[in-house]
C-alpha positions as CSV (number, residue, x, y, z in Angstrom):
1,M,60.3,179.1,118.0
2,K,62.4,177.4,115.4
3,E,61.3,177.2,111.8
4,I,60.4,173.6,110.8
5,K,61.2,172.8,107.2
6,I,58.9,170.8,105.0
7,D,61.7,168.5,103.9
8,W,62.3,167.5,107.5
9,C,58.6,166.5,107.7
10,K,58.7,164.6,104.5
11,N,61.7,162.6,105.6
12,W,60.0,161.9,108.9
13,I,56.8,160.8,107.2
14,K,58.7,158.5,104.8
15,H,60.7,157.0,107.6
16,T,57.7,156.5,109.8
17,F,55.7,154.6,107.1
18,K,58.8,152.5,106.2
19,K,58.7,151.1,109.8
20,L,55.2,149.6,109.3
21,P,55.2,145.8,109.2
22,F,53.3,145.5,105.8
23,E,53.5,147.2,102.5
24,N,51.2,150.2,102.0
25,G,50.1,150.0,105.6
26,G,48.2,153.0,107.0
27,I,48.4,155.0,110.2
28,E,45.2,156.0,112.0
29,C,45.0,159.8,111.7
30,N,44.9,160.6,115.4
31,C,47.8,158.2,116.1
32,F,49.8,159.9,113.3
33,W,49.2,163.4,114.8
34,N,50.2,162.2,118.3
35,M,53.5,160.7,116.8
36,A,54.1,163.9,114.8
37,E,53.7,166.0,118.0
38,K,56.1,163.8,119.9
39,S,58.6,164.1,117.2
40,G,58.7,167.9,117.7
41,L,57.8,168.5,114.0
42,W,54.2,169.5,114.7
43,I,52.4,171.5,117.3
44,R,48.8,170.7,118.2
45,G,46.4,173.4,116.9
46,T,48.5,174.6,114.1
47,Y,47.1,174.5,110.6
48,G,49.0,175.0,107.3
49,S,52.2,173.9,109.0
50,A,55.1,172.2,107.3
51,M,53.9,168.9,108.6
52,S,50.4,169.4,107.2
53,N,51.8,170.5,103.8
54,A,54.2,167.5,103.7
55,L,51.4,165.1,104.6
56,A,49.1,166.5,101.9
57,E,51.9,166.0,99.3
58,L,52.8,162.4,100.4
59,T,49.6,160.7,101.6
60,T,46.0,160.1,100.9
61,V,43.2,159.6,103.5
62,E,41.2,156.4,103.5
63,T,38.0,156.1,105.6
64,V,37.5,152.7,107.2
65,L,33.9,151.5,107.7
66,D,32.5,148.6,109.5
67,E,30.5,145.8,107.8
68,N,27.3,147.9,108.0
69,G,28.9,151.0,106.4
70,N,29.3,152.9,109.6
71,F,32.3,155.2,110.1
72,L,35.1,153.7,112.2
73,Y,38.2,155.8,111.6
74,N,40.4,157.5,109.0
75,V,43.8,156.3,107.9
76,F,46.7,158.1,106.2
77,R,48.4,156.0,103.5
78,L,51.4,156.9,101.4
79,A,50.3,157.9,97.9
């Protein structure tokens, strides 16, 4: 298996967020991981990977709640 560099992941994350139609848009967490897996830069079930480390450096996690305060989903946003 080839070594995936953190810089590749950072560039992919920045490029992916740039394609969003609005400034500071977020990507639902599960959707993000599906996209990362399809890119070949992340393998499901891996923790502490280059993608995980790049994501931790570049993004924050926001929890989205409904009007009653119930959990809906989590979103990654560029920091």
